[in-house]
C-alpha positions in Angstrom: 0.8 119.7 65.1 -1.6 122.4 66.4 -0.4 125.7 67.9 -1.4 124.6 71.5 0.9 121.6 71.3 3.7 123.7 69.8 3.4 126.3 72.5 3.5 123.6 75.2 6.6 122.0 73.7 8.2 125.4 73.5 7.5 126.1 77.2 8.9 122.7 78.2 12.0 123.4 76.1 12.5 126.9 77.6 12.0 125.4 81.1 14.6 122.7 80.5 17.1 125.2 79.1 16.6 127.5 82.1 17.1 124.6 84.5 20.3 123.6 82.6 21.5 127.2 82.8 20.9 127.4 86.5 22.7 124.1 87.0 25.7 125.2 84.9 25.8 128.6 86.8 25.9 126.8 90.1 28.7 124.5 88.9 30.6 127.6 87.7 30.1 129.3 91.1 31.4 126.2 92.9 34.4 126.0 90.6 35.2 129.7 91.0 34.9 129.4 94.8 37.3 126.3 94.7 39.8 128.3 92.7 39.6 131.3 95.0 40.0 129.0 98.1 43.0 127.3 96.4 44.6 130.6 95.7 44.1 131.8 99.2 45.6 128.6 100.6 48.5 128.9 98.2 49.2 132.4 99.4 49.1 131.2 103.0 51.4 128.3 102.2 53.8 130.7 100.4 53.8 132.9 103.5 54.8 129.9 105.7 57.7 129.0 103.3 58.8 132.6 103.0 58.9 133.0 106.8 60.8 129.8 107.2 63.3 130.6 104.5 64.0 134.1 106.0 64.3 132.6 109.5 66.8 129.9 108.4 68.9 132.5 106.6 69.0 134.8 109.7 70.0 132.0 112.1 72.5 130.3 109.8 75.5 131.8 111.6 74.2 131.7 115.2 76.3 129.3 117.3 75.3 130.6 120.8 72.1 129.3 122.2 71.0 132.7 123.6 71.7 134.4 120.3 69.8 131.7 118.4 66.7 132.0 120.6 66.8 135.8 120.5 66.7 135.7 116.7 63.9 133.2 116.7 61.9 135.2 119.2 62.4 138.4 117.1 61.2 136.7 113.9 58.2 135.2 115.7 57.2 138.5 117.2 57.5 140.2 113.8 55.1 137.6 112.4 52.8 137.2 115.4 51.8 140.7 116.5 51.8 141.5 120.2 52.9 137.9 121.1 55.0 136.9 124.1 57.6 134.3 123.3 59.3 132.0 125.8 61.5 129.0 125.2 61.7 126.1 127.7 64.8 124.2 126.8 65.5 120.7 128.2 68.9 120.3 129.8 70.1 117.3 131.8 66.8 116.4 133.4 65.8 120.0 134.1 64.8 123.0 131.9 66.0 126.4 131.1 63.6 129.3 130.6 64.5 131.9 128.0 62.0 134.8 127.9 61.5 137.2 124.9 58.3 139.1 125.5 56.1 141.5 123.6 53.3 143.3 125.5 53.2 141.5 128.9 49.7 140.3 129.4 49.9 139.1 133.0 51.0 142.4 134.6 53.4 142.1 137.5 56.4 139.7 137.4 54.8 137.5 140.0 51.8 137.1 137.7 53.7 135.9 134.7 52.3 132.9 132.9 55.8 131.3 132.7 55.9 131.2 136.5 53.1 128.6 136.5 55.4 126.0 134.8 57.0 123.6 137.2 59.8 121.3 136.0 57.4 118.4 136.0 54.9 120.3 133.8 57.7 121.3 131.4 58.9 117.7 131.1 55.3 116.5 130.4 54.7 119.1 127.8 58.0 118.5 126.1 57.5 114.7 126.1 54.0 115.0 124.6 55.6 116.3 121.4 52.4 118.0 120.2 50.9 121.5 120.1 49.3 121.9 123.6 46.4 124.2 124.2 45.7 125.6 127.7 43.2 122.7 128.2 46.0 120.2 127.3 48.4 121.8 129.7 45.8 121.7 132.5 45.5 118.0 131.8 49.3 117.7 132.1 49.4 119.4 135.5 49.2 123.1 135.0 47.9 124.8 138.1 46.6 128.3 138.0 43.5 130.4 138.8 40.9 130.1 136.0 40.5 133.9 136.3 44.2 134.3 135.6 44.3 131.8 132.7 41.3 133.5 131.0 43.6 136.5 130.3 45.6 134.5 127.7 45.4 132.8 124.4 48.3 130.4 124.8 49.9 127.4 123.1 53.0 125.3 123.7 54.7 124.4 120.4 57.2 121.5 120.5 60.8 121.7 119.5 61.5 118.2 118.4 63.1 116.3 115.6 63.1 112.5 114.9 61.5 111.7 118.2 63.9 113.7 120.3 62.7 116.8 122.2 64.7 119.9 122.9 61.8 121.6 124.7 59.0 123.8 123.4 58.0 127.4 122.6 55.4 129.0 124.8 53.5 131.5 122.7 50.8 133.7 124.1 49.0 137.0 124.0 45.8 138.6 125.3 42.7 136.4 124.9 41.0 139.5 123.4 43.1 138.7 120.3 43.3 134.9 120.2 46.1 133.2 118.3 44.9 131.8 115.0 45.5 128.5 113.3 47.4 130.3 110.5 49.7 132.0 113.0 50.5 128.7 114.7 51.1 127.1 111.4 53.7 129.7 110.5 55.6 129.1 113.8 55.4 125.4 113.3 57.1 125.8 110.0 60.4 126.7 111.7 60.4 124.3 114.7 62.1 121.3 113.1 65.0 123.4 111.9 65.1 125.4 115.1 65.3 122.2 117.1 68.3 121.0 115.0 70.0 124.4 115.5 69.4 124.3 119.3 71.1 120.9 119.4 74.1 122.0 117.4 74.8 125.2 119.5 78.0 125.5 121.4 75.9 125.4 124.5 74.8 121.8 123.8 71.3 120.8 124.8 70.9 117.1 125.4 67.8 115.7 123.8 65.1 113.7 125.7 62.8 111.1 124.2 59.3 112.3 123.3 56.0 110.4 123.4 55.5 111.0 119.7 57.3 110.6 116.4 58.4 114.3 116.0 
């Protein structure tokens, strides 16, 4: 074999090795990114479990509805910075509003977001048994000025268990700092247990059927 052919074979071999190295490097990068993503998700999931465990420990002895909801609101506000928290609790065909606020976004009392919720809207949101965005709530009958609603990042989070609704949590803050999916997930981690606790309080809250499984 002459030198020209040897050099050509050598170049082909080096090119093949370089191609394999790049392919392996890309696979390693993908694997590392997957590991990092899995670690981040594990940390998020652990935060959800830790929040839920601390919450259940704190509310274990609460027998009064107001005390229970106050503890729940305090925990949520510690976890979700600058959030306003309100509970709409279903009672005998009507609803009770329990307000636990952070930094009030709406301003004057007459401009409070909670004042936009009629009994019909509360029933519709509770029966839907799903997380409702502002768009969902508009579809269920929420009536308010678009200029007013644009002030808020707001979600209604159901309080339901085994198809029975106790109401929902209204969670909101300034639209300049929108609520994130991770924050909503942490709150959702306590809703099943909170719904059971609401139902077992001395101030008994009759459950109503929901449109979902819960």
